[in-house]
C-alpha positions as CSV (number, residue, x, y, z in Angstrom):
1,M,73.7,-9.8,2.9
2,P,71.3,-6.8,2.2
3,T,72.6,-4.4,-0.1
4,L,72.9,-0.9,1.8
5,P,72.1,2.1,-0.2
6,S,74.9,3.7,-2.1
7,S,76.0,6.6,-0.4
8,S,76.3,8.1,-4.0
9,S,72.6,7.6,-4.7
10,P,71.1,11.0,-5.4
11,A,68.5,12.0,-2.8
12,L,65.5,14.0,-3.4
13,S,65.9,17.5,-2.6
14,R,63.4,19.4,-0.6
15,S,61.5,21.3,-3.1
16,E,61.1,17.6,-5.2
17,R,59.6,15.9,-1.7
18,A,57.4,19.1,-1.1
19,A,56.2,18.7,-4.7
20,R,55.6,14.9,-4.5
21,N,53.9,15.6,-1.5
22,V,51.5,18.0,-3.0
23,R,50.8,15.9,-6.1
24,A,50.0,12.9,-3.5
25,A,47.6,15.2,-1.4
26,R,45.9,16.5,-4.5
27,A,45.3,13.0,-5.8
28,A,43.7,12.0,-2.6
29,L,41.7,15.0,-2.1
30,S,40.5,14.2,-5.8
31,R,39.6,10.4,-4.8
32,A,37.9,11.8,-1.7
33,S,35.9,14.1,-3.4
34,R,34.6,11.8,-6.1
35,R,33.6,9.4,-3.2
36,A,31.7,12.2,-1.3
37,V,29.7,13.1,-4.8
38,M,28.9,9.2,-5.3
39,T,27.9,9.1,-1.5
40,A,25.6,12.1,-1.6
41,A,24.0,11.1,-4.8
42,M,23.2,7.7,-3.2
43,A,21.8,9.3,0.0
44,L,19.5,11.8,-2.2
45,G,17.9,8.8,-3.7
46,A,14.3,9.5,-4.8
47,S,14.4,13.0,-3.5
48,L,17.0,14.9,-5.4
49,L,16.7,18.6,-4.8
50,I,17.9,21.2,-7.6
51,N,18.7,24.4,-7.0
52,A,17.1,24.8,-3.8
53,Q,17.7,27.4,-1.2
54,A,19.6,25.3,1.6
55,H,18.2,27.3,4.6
56,A,15.2,29.1,3.8
57,A,12.0,27.7,3.0
58,P,10.2,30.0,0.3
59,T,7.4,32.1,1.4
60,V,4.8,33.2,-0.7
61,G,5.5,35.4,-3.6
62,Q,9.0,33.8,-4.0
63,K,10.3,31.1,-6.6
64,A,9.5,27.7,-5.9
65,P,12.4,25.3,-5.6
66,D,12.8,22.8,-7.9
67,F,13.1,19.3,-7.2
68,V,13.3,15.7,-8.4
69,A,11.7,13.0,-6.9
70,V,10.2,9.2,-8.1
71,D,6.7,8.4,-7.7
72,T,5.4,5.1,-6.0
73,H,5.5,3.4,-9.6
74,G,9.2,4.2,-9.9
75,Q,8.5,7.5,-12.6
76,R,10.7,10.4,-12.1
77,H,8.9,13.9,-12.0
78,Q,10.8,17.1,-11.8
79,L,8.8,20.1,-10.8
80,S,10.3,22.3,-13.4
81,D,8.9,20.1,-16.0
82,F,5.4,21.5,-15.1
83,A,6.2,25.0,-16.2
84,G,3.3,27.0,-17.6
85,K,0.7,24.9,-15.3
86,Y,-0.7,25.4,-12.0
87,V,0.8,22.7,-9.5
88,V,-0.6,21.8,-6.0
89,L,1.9,20.0,-3.7
90,E,0.2,18.2,-0.8
91,W,2.1,16.5,2.1
92,T,0.5,13.3,3.1
93,N,0.6,10.2,5.7
94,P,-2.1,7.8,5.7
95,G,-0.9,7.2,9.1
96,C,-2.4,10.8,10.4
97,P,-6.0,10.9,11.3
98,F,-6.1,14.4,9.7
99,V,-5.1,12.9,6.6
100,R,-7.5,10.0,7.0
101,K,-10.2,12.6,8.0
102,H,-9.7,14.6,4.3
103,Y,-9.5,11.2,2.4
104,G,-12.1,9.0,4.2
105,S,-14.7,11.7,4.1
106,G,-13.8,12.0,0.1
107,N,-12.8,15.7,0.7
108,M,-9.3,15.5,-0.5
109,P,-10.2,13.2,-3.8
110,A,-12.8,15.6,-4.6
111,T,-10.4,18.7,-4.2
112,Q,-8.0,16.8,-6.3
113,K,-10.3,15.8,-9.1
114,A,-11.7,19.2,-9.5
115,A,-8.3,20.7,-9.6
116,T,-6.9,18.3,-12.0
117,A,-10.2,18.7,-14.5
118,R,-8.8,22.3,-14.9
119,G,-5.1,21.0,-16.0
120,V,-3.7,21.5,-12.6
121,V,-0.8,19.3,-11.7
122,W,-1.2,17.6,-8.0
123,L,1.5,15.7,-6.8
124,A,1.3,14.3,-3.1
125,I,4.3,13.9,-1.3
126,N,5.1,11.5,1.3
127,S,8.2,12.4,3.7
128,T,7.8,10.1,6.3
129,E,10.9,8.6,7.1
130,R,11.4,4.5,6.5
131,A,12.0,4.1,10.4
132,A,8.7,5.7,11.5
133,S,5.8,3.1,12.5
134,D,3.5,4.4,10.1
135,Y,6.1,4.8,7.3
136,L,4.3,2.8,4.0
137,P,6.7,1.7,1.3
138,P,5.6,2.5,-2.2
139,A,3.6,-0.1,-3.2
140,E,1.4,0.1,-0.2
141,L,1.0,3.8,-0.3
142,A,-0.3,3.5,-3.9
143,A,-2.7,0.7,-2.7
144,W,-3.9,3.1,0.1
145,M,-4.4,5.9,-2.5
146,K,-6.4,3.7,-4.9
147,S,-8.4,2.3,-2.1
148,Q,-9.3,6.0,-1.2
149,S,-10.5,6.8,-4.8
150,A,-7.4,9.4,-4.7
151,A,-6.7,11.0,-8.0
152,P,-3.6,13.4,-7.4
153,T,-1.5,13.4,-10.8
154,A,1.3,11.2,-9.0
155,V,2.1,10.4,-5.1
156,L,6.0,11.0,-4.6
157,M,8.1,9.4,-2.1
158,D,10.5,11.6,-0.2
159,E,11.5,9.3,2.7
160,D,15.0,11.5,3.3
161,G,12.8,14.6,3.8
162,I,14.8,16.6,1.4
163,V,12.1,18.0,-0.7
164,G,9.6,18.7,2.5
165,Q,12.5,20.4,4.1
166,A,13.0,22.7,1.3
167,Y,9.5,23.9,1.5
168,G,9.2,24.0,5.2
169,A,6.4,21.4,4.9
170,R,5.5,20.6,8.7
171,T,2.3,18.9,9.0
172,T,0.0,16.5,7.0
173,P,-1.6,17.7,5.3
174,H,0.2,20.9,4.5
175,L,-0.7,22.1,1.1
176,F,1.1,24.6,-1.3
177,I,0.2,26.0,-4.7
178,I,3.0,27.0,-7.6
179,D,1.7,29.3,-10.5
180,P,2.5,28.8,-14.2
181,K,5.7,30.9,-13.8
182,G,7.2,29.0,-10.7
183,M,6.1,31.2,-8.0
184,L,4.7,30.2,-4.8
185,V,1.1,31.8,-4.5
186,Y,-0.6,29.6,-1.7
187,A,0.9,27.9,1.4
188,G,-1.1,26.5,4.4
189,G,-3.8,24.5,5.6
190,I,-6.3,22.3,3.1
191,D,-9.5,24.3,4.9
192,S,-10.3,26.6,7.7
193,I,-11.4,24.6,10.6
194,A,-8.3,22.6,12.5
195,S,-9.8,19.5,13.5
196,A,-10.1,15.8,13.0
197,R,-13.5,15.6,12.8
198,P,-15.0,14.8,9.4
199,E,-18.5,16.7,10.1
200,D,-16.5,20.0,10.3
201,I,-15.5,19.7,6.7
202,K,-18.8,21.2,5.3
203,L,-18.8,24.2,7.4
204,A,-15.1,25.1,6.6
205,T,-13.8,26.9,3.9
206,N,-11.3,24.9,1.7
207,Y,-8.4,27.1,1.1
208,V,-6.9,25.2,-1.6
209,S,-10.1,25.1,-3.9
210,Q,-10.5,28.9,-2.9
211,A,-7.2,29.7,-4.1
212,L,-7.4,27.8,-7.3
213,S,-10.9,29.7,-8.0
214,D,-9.3,33.1,-7.3
215,A,-6.3,32.1,-9.7
216,F,-8.1,30.9,-12.6
217,G,-10.6,33.8,-12.3
218,G,-7.8,36.5,-12.4
219,R,-8.6,37.6,-8.9
220,P,-5.7,38.1,-6.2
221,I,-5.9,34.8,-3.8
222,S,-8.0,36.1,-1.1
223,A,-6.0,34.1,1.7
224,A,-2.7,32.9,0.3
225,S,-1.3,31.9,3.6
226,T,-2.8,30.1,6.1
227,K,-2.1,27.9,9.1
228,P,-1.6,24.2,8.4
229,Y,-2.7,22.0,10.8
230,G,-2.4,18.0,11.1
231,C,0.3,15.6,12.1
232,A,4.1,16.6,12.7
233,I,5.9,15.3,9.7
234,K,8.2,12.5,10.7
235,Y,11.5,13.7,9.2
236,R,14.6,11.5,9.3
237,T,16.6,12.7,12.0
238,G,19.9,10.9,11.3
C-alpha cells in the first residue's frame, strides 16, 4: 500500500512558502532575461546600434549616433573608430533608379574618390530588408559596387534597418556628413535636382562635395540641410 504522509511531518509555514515562491520567481526572471538578451543580440546581427537615441533621429548640429555594422566582406566597423575624421554615410540600393543614375554616370564614384582623397571615411550603407525583391546579399552587392568603380571606404549591411532608422534615413540615396568631433554637419540629398535623369547631374549642385569643400575650407556649410530624393528605403516591417 502507498505510504501516506505522516500527520507529524512538518509543514512549510506561510512565510517559508512565500520565500520559496519569490526565489523561484527570481530564478525564472533571470533565465528569461538572459534569453531575452541573447535573442536581442542575435536579432541585431550586423547592425548593432550603440548608444543611439531610440526615438529621435539626429538633426544637423547634434551628436551622430554611434553604431557597429559588418561590411560586405565580413569586417566589423564602428563609427566611433573614425573619431577625428570626417565621415560620409551614404544610403544606397542598386535596385533604385536614382542610385543607378548616380553610379552609372560615374557621379557617385567620383564624389567618393574626391572625398576619400582628402582623408574622408565614406561608408555606403544598404538598409534594404532581406525579403525585398531588390535585396542583394553581401557578395552580390560587393560585386555590383566593383562593377560601378565605386570607391567607398566600406559597404555596410544593415538588413535589420537599425542604423538607417537611427539616422532617419528615408531614401536611396540619402547622405549624412559627420565632422571629426562626431557632430552631424550635413543631412540631405546628393545634389539639387531631384530626378533620375543622368543629364541633370551636370546642371545640379553637388551638395555633398560643396559641404566638404566648405568644411575643409574652414567655412560654415552653406547648405547643411537639404531634401533627400530617391527611392523609399525598404525597411523590415516585422
